[in-house]
Structures are given as C-alpha cells and as structure tokens.
C-alpha positions as CSV (number, residue, x, y, z in Angstrom):
1,M,37.8,-51.9,-105.7
2,G,40.3,-51.6,-108.6
3,S,44.0,-52.2,-108.1
4,A,44.8,-48.5,-108.9
5,T,42.3,-47.3,-106.3
6,T,43.7,-49.8,-103.8
7,Q,47.2,-48.5,-104.3
8,A,46.0,-44.8,-104.3
9,L,44.1,-45.3,-101.1
10,A,47.1,-47.0,-99.4
11,A,49.3,-44.0,-100.4
12,S,46.7,-41.5,-99.3
13,T,46.2,-43.2,-96.0
14,A,50.0,-43.1,-95.4
15,A,50.0,-39.4,-96.2
16,L,47.3,-38.8,-93.6
17,A,49.2,-40.8,-91.0
18,Q,52.2,-38.6,-91.6
19,A,50.3,-35.3,-91.5
20,K,50.6,-33.1,-88.5
21,D,47.8,-31.4,-86.6
22,V,45.0,-33.7,-87.7
23,T,41.9,-32.6,-85.8
24,L,38.2,-33.1,-86.0
25,D,38.0,-30.0,-88.2
26,T,40.3,-31.8,-90.6
27,A,37.8,-34.7,-90.7
28,G,34.9,-32.3,-91.2
29,E,36.7,-30.5,-94.1
30,L,37.5,-33.8,-95.8
31,F,33.8,-34.9,-95.5
32,T,32.8,-31.5,-97.1
33,V,35.3,-32.0,-99.9
34,A,34.0,-35.6,-100.5
35,R,30.5,-34.2,-100.8
36,L,31.4,-31.3,-103.1
37,V,33.4,-33.5,-105.4
38,G,30.6,-36.0,-105.5
39,E,28.1,-33.4,-106.4
40,S,30.2,-32.0,-109.3
41,G,30.9,-34.2,-112.3
42,Q,33.2,-31.6,-113.7
43,L,35.3,-31.4,-110.5
44,S,35.4,-35.1,-109.9
45,G,36.4,-35.7,-113.5
46,A,39.2,-33.2,-113.3
47,L,40.6,-34.6,-110.0
48,A,40.3,-38.3,-111.1
49,D,41.7,-37.8,-114.6
50,A,44.7,-40.0,-114.7
51,A,45.7,-38.5,-118.1
52,A,46.2,-35.0,-116.5
53,P,49.5,-34.3,-114.8
54,A,49.5,-34.8,-111.1
55,G,50.7,-31.2,-110.6
56,L,47.7,-29.9,-112.5
57,R,45.3,-31.9,-110.3
58,E,47.0,-30.6,-107.2
59,Q,46.6,-27.1,-108.5
60,V,42.9,-27.6,-108.9
61,V,42.7,-28.6,-105.2
62,A,44.7,-25.6,-104.2
63,T,42.4,-23.3,-106.2
64,V,39.0,-24.8,-105.4
65,F,39.7,-25.6,-101.7
66,A,41.8,-22.7,-100.8
67,G,39.7,-22.1,-97.7
68,V,40.6,-25.4,-96.0
69,S,43.4,-25.9,-93.5
70,N,46.9,-26.6,-94.6
71,T,46.7,-30.1,-93.2
72,T,43.5,-30.9,-95.2
73,R,45.0,-29.4,-98.4
74,Q,48.2,-31.4,-98.0
75,V,46.2,-34.6,-97.6
76,L,44.0,-33.8,-100.6
77,A,47.0,-32.9,-102.7
78,A,48.5,-36.3,-101.9
79,A,45.2,-38.1,-102.7
80,V,44.7,-36.4,-106.1
81,G,48.3,-36.9,-107.0
82,E,47.6,-40.7,-107.0
83,R,46.0,-42.6,-109.9
84,W,42.5,-43.8,-109.0
85,S,40.5,-46.4,-111.0
86,N,37.5,-44.0,-111.4
87,E,35.8,-41.0,-109.9
88,D,33.8,-43.0,-107.5
89,G,37.0,-44.5,-106.1
90,L,38.4,-41.0,-105.5
91,I,35.2,-39.8,-103.7
92,S,35.1,-42.9,-101.6
93,G,38.8,-42.6,-100.8
94,I,38.4,-39.0,-99.6
95,E,35.4,-40.1,-97.5
96,E,37.6,-42.9,-95.9
97,L,40.3,-40.4,-95.2
98,A,37.7,-38.2,-93.4
99,I,36.6,-41.2,-91.2
100,R,40.2,-42.1,-90.5
101,A,41.0,-38.4,-89.6
102,A,38.1,-38.4,-87.1
103,A,39.6,-41.6,-85.5
104,I,43.1,-40.0,-85.4
105,A,41.8,-36.8,-83.9
106,E,40.0,-38.5,-81.0
107,P,41.8,-41.9,-80.4
108,A,40.5,-42.3,-76.9
109,E,36.8,-42.3,-77.9
110,D,35.0,-45.6,-78.5
111,I,33.9,-44.7,-82.0
112,E,33.5,-48.3,-83.1
113,G,31.2,-49.1,-80.2
114,E,29.1,-46.0,-80.7
115,L,28.7,-46.6,-84.4
116,F,27.7,-50.2,-83.5
117,S,25.1,-48.9,-81.0
118,F,23.6,-46.6,-83.5
119,L,23.5,-49.4,-86.0
120,R,21.5,-51.5,-83.6
121,V,19.1,-48.6,-83.1
122,I,18.6,-48.4,-86.8
123,A,18.1,-52.2,-87.1
124,A,15.4,-52.1,-84.4
125,N,13.6,-49.0,-85.9
126,P,12.5,-49.6,-89.5
127,E,10.8,-46.1,-89.6
128,L,14.0,-44.4,-88.7
129,E,16.0,-46.4,-91.2
130,L,13.4,-45.5,-93.9
131,A,13.6,-41.8,-92.9
132,L,17.4,-41.7,-93.1
133,G,17.6,-44.0,-96.2
134,T,14.9,-42.6,-98.5
135,R,16.1,-40.9,-101.6
136,L,13.2,-38.5,-101.5
137,G,14.2,-36.8,-98.2
138,D,16.5,-33.8,-97.8
139,D,20.0,-35.0,-97.0
140,T,20.8,-32.0,-94.9
141,A,17.7,-32.6,-92.8
142,K,18.8,-36.2,-92.3
143,G,22.1,-35.1,-90.9
144,T,20.4,-32.7,-88.6
145,L,18.1,-35.5,-87.4
146,V,21.0,-37.7,-86.6
147,E,22.7,-34.9,-84.6
148,K,19.6,-34.5,-82.5
149,L,19.2,-38.2,-82.0
150,I,22.7,-38.9,-80.7
151,S,23.5,-35.6,-79.2
152,G,24.8,-36.3,-75.7
153,K,24.8,-40.0,-76.3
154,A,27.8,-40.2,-78.7
155,S,31.2,-38.5,-78.9
156,A,31.9,-35.7,-81.3
157,P,33.8,-37.8,-83.9
158,T,31.0,-40.4,-84.0
159,T,28.4,-37.7,-84.4
160,L,30.4,-36.1,-87.2
161,I,30.9,-39.4,-89.0
162,V,27.2,-40.5,-88.9
163,S,25.7,-37.1,-89.7
164,S,28.2,-36.6,-92.6
165,L,27.5,-40.0,-94.1
166,V,23.8,-39.7,-94.1
167,R,24.2,-36.3,-95.8
168,Q,26.0,-37.9,-98.7
169,P,24.7,-41.5,-99.1
170,R,25.4,-41.8,-102.8
171,G,22.8,-44.5,-103.1
172,R,24.0,-46.6,-100.2
173,R,21.8,-47.9,-97.4
174,V,22.3,-46.5,-93.8
175,R,23.5,-49.9,-92.4
176,Q,26.0,-50.2,-95.3
177,L,27.4,-46.8,-94.4
178,L,27.7,-47.6,-90.7
179,N,29.3,-51.0,-91.3
180,R,31.9,-49.5,-93.6
181,A,32.7,-46.7,-91.1
182,M,33.2,-49.3,-88.3
183,K,35.6,-51.3,-90.4
184,I,37.6,-48.2,-91.4
185,V,37.8,-47.0,-87.7
186,S,38.9,-50.5,-86.7
187,A,41.5,-50.6,-89.4
188,Q,42.8,-47.2,-88.4
189,G,43.3,-48.5,-84.9
190,D,44.8,-51.8,-86.1
191,R,41.9,-53.7,-84.5
192,I,39.8,-56.6,-85.5
193,V,36.0,-56.3,-85.0
194,A,34.2,-59.3,-83.5
195,T,30.4,-59.2,-83.3
196,V,29.3,-61.5,-80.4
197,H,25.7,-62.8,-80.2
198,T,24.8,-63.9,-76.7
199,A,21.6,-64.7,-74.9
200,T,22.7,-62.6,-71.8
201,A,25.1,-59.7,-71.4
202,L,28.7,-60.7,-70.9
203,S,30.4,-59.7,-67.7
204,A,33.6,-57.7,-67.8
205,A,35.6,-60.8,-66.9
206,Q,33.9,-62.7,-69.8
207,R,34.6,-59.9,-72.3
208,T,38.2,-59.9,-71.2
209,R,38.7,-63.6,-71.5
210,L,36.9,-63.7,-74.9
211,G,38.9,-60.8,-76.2
212,D,42.2,-62.4,-75.1
213,A,41.2,-65.7,-76.8
214,L,40.2,-64.1,-80.0
215,A,43.3,-61.9,-80.0
216,A,45.5,-65.0,-79.7
217,R,43.5,-66.8,-82.5
218,Y,43.5,-63.9,-84.9
219,D,46.9,-62.4,-83.9
220,G,45.7,-58.9,-83.3
221,Q,43.8,-56.6,-81.0
222,V,40.1,-57.4,-81.0
223,S,37.2,-54.9,-80.5
224,I,34.0,-56.7,-79.3
225,N,30.5,-55.6,-80.3
226,E,27.9,-57.4,-78.2
227,V,24.4,-58.3,-79.4
228,I,21.9,-59.7,-77.0
229,D,20.1,-62.4,-79.0
230,P,17.5,-64.6,-77.2
231,T,17.8,-67.2,-80.0
232,V,21.3,-68.1,-78.9
233,V,20.7,-70.8,-76.4
234,G,23.8,-71.1,-74.3
235,G,27.3,-70.4,-75.5
236,L,28.2,-67.7,-78.0
237,R,28.1,-67.0,-81.7
238,V,31.0,-64.8,-82.8
239,Q,31.5,-63.3,-86.3
240,I,34.7,-61.8,-87.5
241,A,34.4,-60.7,-91.1
242,D,33.2,-63.9,-92.9
243,D,34.4,-66.2,-90.2
244,I,31.7,-67.5,-87.8
245,I,32.4,-69.3,-84.6
246,D,29.2,-70.8,-83.3
247,G,29.4,-72.5,-79.9
248,S,25.8,-72.1,-79.0
249,I,23.6,-75.0,-77.9
250,S,21.1,-74.1,-80.6
251,A,23.8,-74.5,-83.3
252,R,24.9,-77.9,-81.9
253,L,21.3,-79.1,-81.8
254,A,20.7,-77.9,-85.4
255,D,23.9,-79.8,-86.4
256,L,22.7,-82.9,-84.6
257,R,19.3,-82.7,-86.3
258,Q,21.0,-82.4,-89.7
259,K,23.2,-85.4,-89.0
260,L,20.2,-87.5,-87.9
261,A,18.2,-86.5,-91.0
262,G,21.1,-87.4,-93.2
C-alpha cells in the first residue's frame, strides 16, 4: 500500500467514524459504489485523479451517486477528496469503508467469529471454494449462493460482507477476501485477532484465561478464533499476525528432535 493511500485511508476512516446515522444500508451502498467504480475505468480514473481539484472529484460523486444516502455521500466525498496512490487503492479503500460501516452499524454482532467460521467452511470444502473463486462463474450468482448458505446461520452484517466480497473479487481468492475482512472488522473494534489451534475445544474458563493472558502480552483486547486441530498434541498453538506462540507437545518434540539431530 502506497504512502498516499495509507494517509488517504486513515483520513477516510476518520470521516466515517465521525459520520452520523451509519447503518447497514450505508455499508451496502458503499459496497455498491466500490463495485461500480471498479467496473468503470473512466469513473475510477476520474475519482482517483490527483491532478484534478478535490472539489471536482467531489462533484463527480454528487452527480453519479445522487441516489445514495447523505451519510454515504458525505463519506465518499471525504474519500475522493484525498489523494490516493492509484485507482486500485481508492477502490480497496471504499470497500474497506463498507466493511467498517457494517461493523459500526451492528457492533454487538460477532462478525469476526462468523467470518472465521465461514472461512473454516471454505477451507474444508474445496468444491465450494472453487465455485466461489472461479473467474468463469457469474459473480451475482456467487453472492446469491453465499446468502443461501449462511442465511439463518450468520448475522446480517456478516452476510452482507461475504456476499458483497464474492460479487466483486477483483482477482482475489475467497480466503484472501475473508481474512482481510476479519482484520478490518477487528481493527474497527480495536481488537487483536488470535487464531488458536487446539486438539480439543477450549472451555469458557480456558478461553477467558487465554484471552486475559494475550491481552496483557499484546496490550489490547483480543478476539479468539478457535481451530480444532488433532495434530496439536497437548498445549496450544496461537498465531497473532506473524507471531506464533507454540506450546504444544508436538512442537517441543520436534524441537528436541532437531537439537538431537544437530
């Protein structure tokens, strides 16, 4: 991500945080805008043109997206008023704003956990991953398929996020889309995501103790995603971003074998 895009995204995120009446409809409108801008080279070029006056870019938003809510239009005006590194940065930025808007609209929902659960379903079902990831399929049909699959099993914001992302993949794999969405939702809630691999399910007390320990270590609220992994013999394997804490017996045995071999 270029430095200009980083700064533009930070400013746009701040504008979203200050916006009033952010609803799930706001998120849906932002997803639609991201898709339309991504499908039109002329529109994306006009909105990401740093040489054009910010006021002119904002006028394009007001004209092209006159039908969206005032909240969505204000957020978009703030976004296009910034200088982005390129068109892709702007499109990805609007998409991130949509994901954040969904999290803002329904803060009580466990969106991260639901996204993670669907990610595990995808990982365990290669045929489903292929169906959603193929470039030959109809993107609208993919979105409809997702809605049918998770209807009644996931909250409205999660359903919106997943179905919208598979409708506008822009060459990205489904797992990549879901992982990015999870990170954005966590960032919006000022949480750190920990993926915990364990041979057996953690009890509520164990999850609480682990969460407290990780929160103290990483100085922040931690959201735990649990993976049942039979290869983890005793203990746990915890991954937070690129940091891996492996306290499993299998890891200690592997380390011992390496030392003996050396």
